[in-house]
Structures are given as C-alpha cells and as structure tokens.
Biotite code that builds the C-alpha atoms (Angstrom):
import biotite.structure as struc

atoms = struc.array([
    struc.Atom([-0.817, 9.064, -2.573], chain_id="A", res_id=1, res_name="MET", atom_name="CA", element="C"),
    struc.Atom([1.215, 12.179, -2.716], chain_id="A", res_id=2, res_name="ILE", atom_name="CA", element="C"),
    struc.Atom([-0.552, 13.643, 0.155], chain_id="A", res_id=3, res_name="LEU", atom_name="CA", element="C"),
    struc.Atom([0.125, 10.504, 2.306], chain_id="A", res_id=4, res_name="VAL", atom_name="CA", element="C"),
    struc.Atom([3.756, 10.710, 1.335], chain_id="A", res_id=5, res_name="ALA", atom_name="CA", element="C"),
    struc.Atom([3.867, 14.393, 2.273], chain_id="A", res_id=6, res_name="ALA", atom_name="CA", element="C"),
    struc.Atom([2.265, 14.015, 5.557], chain_id="A", res_id=7, res_name="LEU", atom_name="CA", element="C"),
    struc.Atom([4.305, 10.873, 6.564], chain_id="A", res_id=8, res_name="ALA", atom_name="CA", element="C"),
    struc.Atom([6.231, 12.601, 9.442], chain_id="A", res_id=9, res_name="PRO", atom_name="CA", element="C"),
    struc.Atom([3.007, 13.260, 11.330], chain_id="A", res_id=10, res_name="TRP", atom_name="CA", element="C"),
    struc.Atom([1.504, 9.954, 10.801], chain_id="A", res_id=11, res_name="PHE", atom_name="CA", element="C"),
    struc.Atom([4.653, 7.823, 11.664], chain_id="A", res_id=12, res_name="ALA", atom_name="CA", element="C"),
    struc.Atom([6.600, 9.555, 14.378], chain_id="A", res_id=13, res_name="PRO", atom_name="CA", element="C"),
    struc.Atom([9.368, 7.142, 14.399], chain_id="A", res_id=14, res_name="PHE", atom_name="CA", element="C"),
    struc.Atom([12.595, 7.504, 12.558], chain_id="A", res_id=15, res_name="SER", atom_name="CA", element="C"),
    struc.Atom([12.832, 4.774, 9.747], chain_id="A", res_id=16, res_name="PRO", atom_name="CA", element="C"),
    struc.Atom([16.290, 3.597, 11.227], chain_id="A", res_id=17, res_name="SER", atom_name="CA", element="C"),
    struc.Atom([15.220, 3.821, 14.822], chain_id="A", res_id=18, res_name="GLU", atom_name="CA", element="C"),
    struc.Atom([15.225, 0.278, 16.356], chain_id="A", res_id=19, res_name="GLN", atom_name="CA", element="C"),
    struc.Atom([13.245, -1.003, 19.081], chain_id="A", res_id=20, res_name="PHE", atom_name="CA", element="C"),
    struc.Atom([14.923, -4.310, 20.458], chain_id="A", res_id=21, res_name="SER", atom_name="CA", element="C"),
    struc.Atom([11.941, -5.097, 22.686], chain_id="A", res_id=22, res_name="ALA", atom_name="CA", element="C"),
    struc.Atom([9.602, -5.251, 19.608], chain_id="A", res_id=23, res_name="TYR", atom_name="CA", element="C"),
    struc.Atom([11.567, -7.337, 17.112], chain_id="A", res_id=24, res_name="VAL", atom_name="CA", element="C"),
    struc.Atom([9.026, -9.087, 14.710], chain_id="A", res_id=25, res_name="LEU", atom_name="CA", element="C"),
    struc.Atom([5.972, -7.951, 16.645], chain_id="A", res_id=26, res_name="LYS", atom_name="CA", element="C"),
    struc.Atom([2.555, -7.848, 14.949], chain_id="A", res_id=27, res_name="GLY", atom_name="CA", element="C"),
    struc.Atom([0.269, -4.831, 14.336], chain_id="A", res_id=28, res_name="PRO", atom_name="CA", element="C"),
    struc.Atom([-0.230, -2.627, 17.382], chain_id="A", res_id=29, res_name="GLY", atom_name="CA", element="C"),
    struc.Atom([2.911, -3.750, 19.024], chain_id="A", res_id=30, res_name="ALA", atom_name="CA", element="C"),
    struc.Atom([3.296, -2.034, 22.367], chain_id="A", res_id=31, res_name="GLY", atom_name="CA", element="C"),
    struc.Atom([0.461, 0.444, 21.377], chain_id="A", res_id=32, res_name="GLY", atom_name="CA", element="C"),
    struc.Atom([2.888, 2.233, 19.178], chain_id="A", res_id=33, res_name="GLN", atom_name="CA", element="C"),
    struc.Atom([3.589, 0.490, 15.931], chain_id="A", res_id=34, res_name="HIS", atom_name="CA", element="C"),
    struc.Atom([0.404, 0.322, 13.686], chain_id="A", res_id=35, res_name="VAL", atom_name="CA", element="C"),
    struc.Atom([1.772, -2.128, 11.284], chain_id="A", res_id=36, res_name="LEU", atom_name="CA", element="C"),
    struc.Atom([4.125, -3.814, 13.537], chain_id="A", res_id=37, res_name="GLY", atom_name="CA", element="C"),
    struc.Atom([8.011, -4.131, 13.345], chain_id="A", res_id=38, res_name="THR", atom_name="CA", element="C"),
    struc.Atom([10.470, -6.006, 11.315], chain_id="A", res_id=39, res_name="ASP", atom_name="CA", element="C"),
    struc.Atom([13.434, -8.205, 12.289], chain_id="A", res_id=40, res_name="GLU", atom_name="CA", element="C"),
    struc.Atom([15.498, -5.293, 13.489], chain_id="A", res_id=41, res_name="PHE", atom_name="CA", element="C"),
    struc.Atom([12.734, -3.726, 15.540], chain_id="A", res_id=42, res_name="GLY", atom_name="CA", element="C"),
    struc.Atom([12.045, -0.867, 13.073], chain_id="A", res_id=43, res_name="ARG", atom_name="CA", element="C"),
    struc.Atom([8.532, 0.585, 12.506], chain_id="A", res_id=44, res_name="ASP", atom_name="CA", element="C"),
    struc.Atom([6.930, -0.802, 9.309], chain_id="A", res_id=45, res_name="LEU", atom_name="CA", element="C"),
    struc.Atom([4.576, 2.180, 8.854], chain_id="A", res_id=46, res_name="LEU", atom_name="CA", element="C"),
    struc.Atom([7.453, 4.604, 8.711], chain_id="A", res_id=47, res_name="ARG", atom_name="CA", element="C"),
    struc.Atom([9.254, 2.440, 6.292], chain_id="A", res_id=48, res_name="SER", atom_name="CA", element="C"),
    struc.Atom([6.168, 2.019, 4.071], chain_id="A", res_id=49, res_name="ASP", atom_name="CA", element="C"),
    struc.Atom([5.730, 5.866, 4.074], chain_id="A", res_id=50, res_name="TYR", atom_name="CA", element="C"),
    struc.Atom([9.487, 6.249, 3.314], chain_id="A", res_id=51, res_name="LEU", atom_name="CA", element="C"),
    struc.Atom([8.941, 3.899, 0.294], chain_id="A", res_id=52, res_name="GLY", atom_name="CA", element="C"),
    struc.Atom([5.936, 5.786, -1.209], chain_id="A", res_id=53, res_name="ARG", atom_name="CA", element="C"),
    struc.Atom([7.996, 9.035, -1.071], chain_id="A", res_id=54, res_name="ALA", atom_name="CA", element="C"),
    struc.Atom([10.846, 7.445, -3.199], chain_id="A", res_id=55, res_name="GLY", atom_name="CA", element="C"),
    struc.Atom([8.264, 5.946, -5.562], chain_id="A", res_id=56, res_name="LEU", atom_name="CA", element="C"),
    struc.Atom([6.688, 9.334, -6.136], chain_id="A", res_id=57, res_name="ILE", atom_name="CA", element="C"),
    struc.Atom([10.094, 10.964, -6.646], chain_id="A", res_id=58, res_name="ALA", atom_name="CA", element="C"),
    struc.Atom([11.086, 8.340, -9.307], chain_id="A", res_id=59, res_name="SER", atom_name="CA", element="C"),
    struc.Atom([7.847, 8.546, -11.031], chain_id="A", res_id=60, res_name="ARG", atom_name="CA", element="C"),
    struc.Atom([7.999, 12.231, -11.369], chain_id="A", res_id=61, res_name="SER", atom_name="CA", element="C"),
    struc.Atom([11.637, 12.020, -12.632], chain_id="A", res_id=62, res_name="CYS", atom_name="CA", element="C"),
    struc.Atom([10.914, 9.442, -15.286], chain_id="A", res_id=63, res_name="SER", atom_name="CA", element="C"),
    struc.Atom([7.881, 11.436, -16.444], chain_id="A", res_id=64, res_name="ARG", atom_name="CA", element="C"),
    struc.Atom([9.730, 14.589, -16.849], chain_id="A", res_id=65, res_name="ARG", atom_name="CA", element="C"),
    struc.Atom([12.750, 12.938, -18.690], chain_id="A", res_id=66, res_name="SER", atom_name="CA", element="C"),
    struc.Atom([10.318, 10.980, -20.901], chain_id="A", res_id=67, res_name="GLY", atom_name="CA", element="C"),
    struc.Atom([8.610, 14.426, -21.732], chain_id="A", res_id=68, res_name="LEU", atom_name="CA", element="C"),
    struc.Atom([11.862, 16.177, -22.455], chain_id="A", res_id=69, res_name="CYS", atom_name="CA", element="C"),
    struc.Atom([12.848, 13.396, -24.842], chain_id="A", res_id=70, res_name="ALA", atom_name="CA", element="C"),
    struc.Atom([9.584, 13.442, -26.605], chain_id="A", res_id=71, res_name="GLY", atom_name="CA", element="C"),
    struc.Atom([9.827, 17.218, -27.111], chain_id="A", res_id=72, res_name="CYS", atom_name="CA", element="C"),
    struc.Atom([13.295, 16.903, -28.336], chain_id="A", res_id=73, res_name="ALA", atom_name="CA", element="C"),
    struc.Atom([12.297, 14.129, -30.947], chain_id="A", res_id=74, res_name="VAL", atom_name="CA", element="C"),
    struc.Atom([9.276, 16.240, -31.981], chain_id="A", res_id=75, res_name="ARG", atom_name="CA", element="C"),
    struc.Atom([11.464, 19.416, -32.568], chain_id="A", res_id=76, res_name="ASP", atom_name="CA", element="C"),
    struc.Atom([14.074, 17.373, -34.391], chain_id="A", res_id=77, res_name="TYR", atom_name="CA", element="C"),
    struc.Atom([11.463, 15.985, -36.738], chain_id="A", res_id=78, res_name="GLY", atom_name="CA", element="C"),
    struc.Atom([9.959, 19.504, -37.332], chain_id="A", res_id=79, res_name="GLY", atom_name="CA", element="C"),
    struc.Atom([13.325, 20.852, -38.218], chain_id="A", res_id=80, res_name="ILE", atom_name="CA", element="C"),
    struc.Atom([14.563, 18.207, -40.413], chain_id="A", res_id=81, res_name="SER", atom_name="CA", element="C"),
    struc.Atom([11.128, 17.821, -42.215], chain_id="A", res_id=82, res_name="GLY", atom_name="CA", element="C"),
    struc.Atom([10.459, 14.286, -41.367], chain_id="A", res_id=83, res_name="ARG", atom_name="CA", element="C"),
])
C-alpha cells in the first residue's frame, strides 16, 4: 500500500483537482484515459483514490508514533516513581 501511494503520480497522471467537463460522471475507461471513471465534477477517480491512500498512510504513521511516545513516557514515569 505504501508503494502504491508513493508511485501514484506515475499511475495517475492527472491532477486531483483537474476537471474534464466532457467526462462528467463517466464510467471506467471514459475516453480511454480515466481507468476508474470520473465524478460529478469530471475529476479522475483513480487519482483521488491514490491521494486518499497517501493521506491515510500519513495519518497512520503519525498516530503510531504519538502512541509510541506516549507509551514510552508512561513506562518511564512508572519506572521512576516505582509503580
């Protein structure tokens, strides 16, 4: 999943905010360019999916690190106080 998110610019060449008015709400393969189709604004769904995955990976990493820091702090406090 991390590899897919890192390589997203090469798999989905369109900008996530780029709109294609001729391809509004088209299904997969619309115009031979949009693999997963387009949404109600004509944006490429594949690029939106990859962008969402990248955000998910970043938030997971952040929450794991903060949990690790909090756990270490509690462990150290327990060791110092003798509890």
